[in-house]
C-alpha positions in Angstrom: 0.0 -0.1 -0.1 1.4 3.3 -1.1 2.2 5.9 1.3 0.2 8.8 -0.4 -2.4 11.3 1.2 -6.2 11.1 0.0 -6.7 14.8 0.7 -3.7 16.4 -0.6 -1.9 13.6 -2.9 1.2 14.4 -1.2 3.6 11.4 -1.4 6.8 10.3 -0.1 10.3 12.5 -0.9 13.2 11.0 -2.2 17.1 11.8 -1.6 20.5 11.3 -0.3 21.8 10.2 3.0 25.0 12.2 2.7 27.3 12.0 5.7 30.8 13.3 6.5 32.5 11.2 4.1 30.1 12.1 1.1 29.1 8.5 0.3 25.6 9.0 -0.5 23.1 6.6 -0.1 19.5 6.5 -1.2 16.7 7.4 1.2 13.0 8.3 1.6 11.2 11.1 3.4 7.8 9.8 4.3 4.5 11.7 4.7 3.2 12.1 8.4 0.2 9.9 7.3 -2.5 9.4 10.1 -5.9 7.4 9.6 -8.8 9.5 10.8 -12.9 8.6 10.7 -14.8 11.5 10.0 -18.6 11.6 10.1 -20.6 13.1 6.8 -23.8 14.4 7.9 -25.2 14.6 4.1 -24.9 10.6 4.0 -25.6 10.0 7.6 -22.2 7.7 8.0 -18.6 7.8 8.9 -15.5 7.7 6.3 -12.1 6.5 7.1 -9.5 8.7 5.3 -5.8 8.4 5.3 -4.6 11.8 5.7 -1.5 13.8 6.0 -1.0 16.5 9.0 -1.7 19.2 6.3 -4.4 17.3 5.0 -5.9 17.3 8.6 -5.6 21.1 8.4 -7.3 21.8 4.9 -10.4 19.2 6.5 -10.4 21.8 9.6 -10.5 24.8 7.3 -12.7 23.7 4.3 -14.9 21.2 6.3 -15.3 17.4 5.5 -18.2 18.0 3.1 -16.3 20.0 0.4 -13.0 17.7 0.8 -14.9 14.4 0.2 -16.6 16.1 -2.9 -13.2 17.5 -4.3 -12.0 13.9 -3.7 -15.1 12.3 -5.2 -14.6 14.9 -8.3 -10.7 13.5 -8.8 -12.6 10.0 -9.5 -11.5 8.6 -6.0 -14.1 6.4 -4.3 -14.7 7.4 -0.5 
């Protein structure tokens, strides 16, 4: 299962570990994903989303109804 936020679409970043000796090895920076359950009043049910910390802030700002509408417009089943 890939580590991608349902709201923002953010995925892991990739780069190099660079120690003092300058010997580079590949690494990745994972997104801060959380499993959150939100209640949709219009449908009378809960939805479980895999959201990043920034995605949680976007839901707090715009509301869960607007965010779910945007996710469905992208063609993702919620």
